[in-house]
C-alpha positions, 0 to 999 in steps of 0.5 A: 397306086398305093402300098400300105404294109400289113406288118404282121400278116404274110399274105399274097400281098407280100409277093405282089410287085409294085407294077401290079398297082398299090398305094401308100396310105397313113395306116398299115393296110395294103390297098390295090387299084386297077392298072391301066391297059397299055393299049385301047380296048379295041386294039386286039381285034379281031382276036379279042373284041373291044367289048370283051376287053372293056368288060374284062378289065373294068368289071371283072378285074375291078371286082377282084381288086374291090373284093381283095381290098375288102378282104384285107381290111377285114383281115386287119380288123380280125388280127387287131382283135385276135380273132383267129377263126376269122383270120383263117376264114379270110384266107380263101377270099384273099387267095382268090381275089388277090390271085385274080388281081395278080393273074390279070395284071400279068395277062394284060402285059401278055397281050399286044396289038399286031401293029405293036408286035403282038404275035411276033415269035420270040427271039433270043434266049427265050426263042432258043429255050422254047425250041429246046424244051418243046421243039418249036413255038408251034408245038408249045402253042399247041400244047398250051392250047390243048391243056387250056381247052381240057381244063375243067371249069375255070382257070389259067394255062401258063408258060413259066420258067423254073428259075432254079432249074432254068427250065420252061414249064407248061402248067394249068391252075384252077380258078384264080390260083397264081402259077407260084402255087404250083412251085415257089421257083416258078415265074410266069412268062405267058398266062392265058385266061380260060375263064368264060368271061375272057371269051364267051361274048365272042367265041360262045362256048368254043374255048379252042377257037379262042385259044387258037386266035389269042396267039395272034396277039401274044406279047412275046417281047414282054415274055422275053424280058421276064425270061432274060431277067430271071435267067440271065 
């Protein structure tokens, strides 16, 4: 996994953390690689099928990484030539594909097999915060499922924390926009992919069924660790 820093460009890559997968090379270009899953493809069944997980990880996530690296290479070339129109034009590809990489890298950590604690309610400070802000975990899940089902087209539904206000929020983002696009102080705790590629092979076009079942494999331990780090 490699970091090569784009010295003169502030892109989405500047905000990406090492665990998302990048590598250091001889030049000044940032490149990214597909992170391994912390479980087998079939480990989330029956909530999410192994076939979906394999395609989602190997094909869709890999495509975002491939296109992100390509766009960054093109950006470096355009910058070296002082080609301002091309630099501006490439920003949409960087945001879309870089966002796809960032979002999916979080998504895989947001899931866990039932035998490894998937679906177990959060405890400690996050559990208390959920009860305070939403009334109960069930109420939070219903709110996120409702907003995720209502999202037109493709996107994500998020549980995040505003680290400045110390407040939990539920937000949706379109396409591959990361949660940070809704506010610079927002940190994702749980992100649920509501693109069709995340569920269609198993749930067809019935997104609410997917959203109902995914809570059985949500990794609240990971979400709690992030929350405690951001809101000690």
